[in-house]
VEXDREN-2710 file (C-alpha; in Angstrom, 1 decimal):
% VEXDREN-2710
k/r/px/py/pz
1/MET/56.8/165.8/103.3
2/THR/57.8/162.5/101.8
3/GLU/56.6/159.4/103.4
4/PRO/59.1/156.7/104.4
5/PRO/59.0/153.6/102.2
6/PRO/56.7/150.8/103.4
7/PRO/58.4/147.9/105.3
8/PHE/59.8/145.3/103.0
9/ASP/57.7/142.1/102.8
10/ALA/59.7/139.2/101.4
11/GLU/56.7/136.9/101.2
12/LYS/54.7/139.4/99.1
13/ALA/57.7/139.9/96.8
14/LEU/58.1/136.2/96.3
15/LYS/54.4/135.8/95.4
16/LEU/54.7/138.6/93.0
17/ARG/57.7/137.1/91.3
18/ALA/56.0/133.8/91.0
19/ARG/52.9/135.4/89.4
20/VAL/55.0/137.4/86.9
21/LYS/57.0/134.3/86.0
22/LYS/53.9/132.4/85.1
23/LYS/53.2/134.9/82.3
24/LYS/56.7/134.8/80.8
25/PRO/57.4/132.5/77.9
26/ASN/59.9/129.7/78.2
27/PHE/62.9/131.0/76.4
28/VAL/64.5/128.2/74.6
29/ARG/67.5/128.1/72.2
30/PRO/66.4/128.6/68.6
31/GLU/66.0/125.4/66.6
32/SER/66.5/123.3/69.8
33/TRP/63.1/121.7/69.1
34/ARG/64.3/120.7/65.6
35/TYR/67.9/119.4/66.4
36/PHE/68.3/117.1/69.4
37/ARG/72.0/117.9/69.5
38/LEU/71.1/121.4/70.6
39/LYS/70.3/121.9/74.3
40/LYS/67.3/123.9/75.4
41/SER/69.4/126.6/77.3
42/TRP/68.9/130.1/75.9
43/ARG/71.3/131.4/73.2
44/ARG/70.7/134.6/71.4
45/PRO/69.9/134.3/67.7
46/GLN/72.6/135.9/65.7
47/GLY/72.0/135.0/62.0
48/LEU/71.5/137.7/59.4
49/ASP/68.1/136.4/58.3
50/HIS/67.2/134.6/61.6
51/LYS/63.4/134.8/62.1
52/MET/63.6/135.0/65.8
53/ARG/66.1/137.8/65.7
54/LEU/63.8/139.7/63.3
55/LYS/60.8/139.0/65.6
56/ILE/58.7/137.5/62.8
57/LYS/55.2/136.4/63.8
58/GLY/54.8/132.8/64.6
59/TRP/58.4/132.4/65.9
60/PRO/59.1/132.1/69.7
61/ARG/59.7/135.3/71.7
62/THR/63.3/136.4/72.4
63/VAL/64.7/137.6/75.7
64/GLU/64.1/141.3/76.2
65/ALA/64.4/143.8/79.1
66/GLY/60.6/143.9/79.4
67/PHE/60.5/140.4/80.6
68/ARG/62.7/141.2/83.7
69/GLY/61.4/140.2/87.1
70/PRO/59.9/142.7/89.5
71/ALA/62.4/145.1/91.1
72/VAL/61.3/144.3/94.7
73/ALA/62.1/140.6/94.2
74/ARG/65.3/140.9/92.3
75/GLY/68.2/139.2/94.0
76/LEU/66.0/137.5/96.6
77/HIS/66.8/133.9/97.5
78/PRO/63.7/131.6/97.5
79/SER/64.0/131.7/101.3
80/GLY/63.0/135.4/101.1
81/ARG/66.4/136.7/102.2
82/ARG/68.9/138.8/100.3
83/GLU/72.2/137.1/99.5
84/VAL/75.5/138.5/100.9
85/LEU/78.7/137.2/99.4
86/VAL/81.3/136.7/102.2
87/TYR/85.1/136.3/101.7
88/ASN/86.3/136.3/105.3
89/PRO/84.9/136.0/108.9
90/ASP/85.1/139.8/109.5
91/GLN/82.4/140.5/106.9
92/LEU/79.8/138.5/109.0
93/ALA/79.5/141.4/111.4
94/GLU/77.7/143.5/108.7
95/VAL/75.1/140.8/107.9
96/ASP/71.6/141.2/109.3
97/PRO/70.3/137.7/110.4
98/GLU/66.7/138.6/109.9
99/THR/66.7/139.8/106.3
100/GLN/70.1/138.5/104.8
101/ALA/71.7/135.2/104.2
102/VAL/75.4/134.4/103.7
103/ARG/76.9/132.8/100.6
104/ILE/80.5/131.9/101.0
105/ALA/82.6/132.8/97.9
106/HIS/83.9/129.8/96.0
107/THR/87.5/131.0/96.1
108/VAL/87.6/130.8/99.9
109/GLY/89.9/128.0/101.1
110/MET/89.1/125.1/103.5
111/ARG/90.5/126.7/106.7
112/LYS/88.9/130.1/106.3
113/ARG/85.6/128.4/105.2
114/ALA/85.5/126.4/108.5
115/ARG/86.1/129.6/110.5
116/ILE/83.3/131.4/108.5
117/ILE/80.9/128.5/109.1
118/SER/81.6/128.4/112.9
119/ASP/81.2/132.2/113.3
120/ALA/78.0/132.2/111.2
121/ARG/76.5/129.5/113.4
122/ARG/77.4/131.4/116.5
123/ARG/75.7/134.5/115.2
124/ARG/72.7/132.4/114.0
125/LEU/73.2/133.4/110.3
126/ARG/71.8/131.3/107.5
127/ILE/74.4/129.9/105.1
128/LEU/73.1/129.2/101.6
129/ASN/76.0/127.1/100.2
130/ILE/77.1/125.3/103.3
131/ARG/79.6/122.6/102.5
132/GLU/81.1/120.9/105.5
133/VAL/84.8/120.8/105.7
134/ARG/85.8/117.1/105.4
135/LYS/89.1/117.1/107.2
136/PRO/89.3/118.5/110.7
137/MET/91.6/121.5/111.1
138/GLN/94.0/119.6/113.5
139/GLU/94.5/115.9/113.0
140/GLU/94.0/114.1/116.2
141/LYS/95.9/111.0/117.1
142/PRO/93.6/107.9/117.1
143/SER/93.1/106.2/120.4
144/LYS/94.3/102.7/121.2
145/LYS/90.7/101.4/120.8
146/GLY/90.5/103.1/117.3
147/GLU/93.8/101.5/116.2
148/GLU/92.6/98.0/117.3
149/GLU/89.3/98.4/115.3
150/GLY/91.3/99.5/112.3
151/GLU/93.6/96.5/112.4
152/GLN/90.5/94.2/112.7
153/LEU/88.9/95.8/109.6
154/GLU/92.2/95.4/107.7
155/ARG/92.4/91.6/108.6
156/GLN/88.7/91.2/107.5
157/GLY/89.4/92.9/104.2
158/GLU/92.5/90.7/103.5
159/ALA/90.4/87.5/104.3
160/LYS/87.8/88.5/101.8
161/ILE/90.4/89.1/99.1
162/GLU/91.9/85.6/99.7
163/GLU/88.4/84.0/99.5
164/THR/87.7/85.7/96.1
165/LYS/91.1/84.5/94.8
166/GLN/90.3/80.9/95.8
167/THR/86.9/81.0/94.1
168/GLU/88.3/82.4/90.9
169/GLU/90.9/79.7/90.7
170/GLU/88.3/76.9/91.2
171/LYS/86.0/78.2/88.4
172/PRO/86.9/76.9/84.9
173/SER/87.4/79.8/82.5
174/ALA/84.4/80.5/80.3
175/LYS/86.7/81.2/77.3
176/ALA/88.2/77.7/77.3
177/GLU/84.8/76.0/76.9
178/THR/83.4/78.0/74.1
179/LYS/84.5/77.5/70.5
180/PRO/85.8/80.5/68.6
181/ARG/83.2/82.1/66.3
182/ARG/83.8/82.0/62.6
183/ARG/82.9/84.9/60.5
184/LYS/80.7/84.3/57.4
185/ARG/82.1/85.6/54.3
186/ARG/79.9/87.6/52.0
187/MET/79.8/86.6/48.4
188/GLU/80.6/89.5/46.1
189/THR/78.5/89.7/43.0
190/LYS/79.5/91.8/40.0
END
């Protein structure tokens, strides 16, 4: 008889991933330490005689499959949950709130995103890339009190603009006071 797999422990998996990552070298782009115009982000060496591609002793290690992270921790979010990509509110029914977290796809529009967020909150799901919708779905008419406050703010803004115009007119221009600079000519010798 085969035994059932042991229960998944996210905390252990994250610790294992951190321990393995400590032993990995920092993979940097070849020659990025020599030329400041090159960023540090990894690029595969492709030159015919490139020393890193040839794995010559003394040159930094290149990315290989052996440096891959532990299989238990692969795809885990730092919170310890597995990420589930969601495109519509119906897909939230399949998400387990204990072990999975929701990531809303970047192609989802504002209206559907708002619906997904509200449904996820109702089901107590964790959303990894929550971005609040700026505009409400239905625009409400402002109350009388809100209109009065808006008019007051507009009047204050206009008053400030008039004050700055007056102060600018009173100041003498700095260019009128200073003399124009003269360039010195260089004597050419032959």
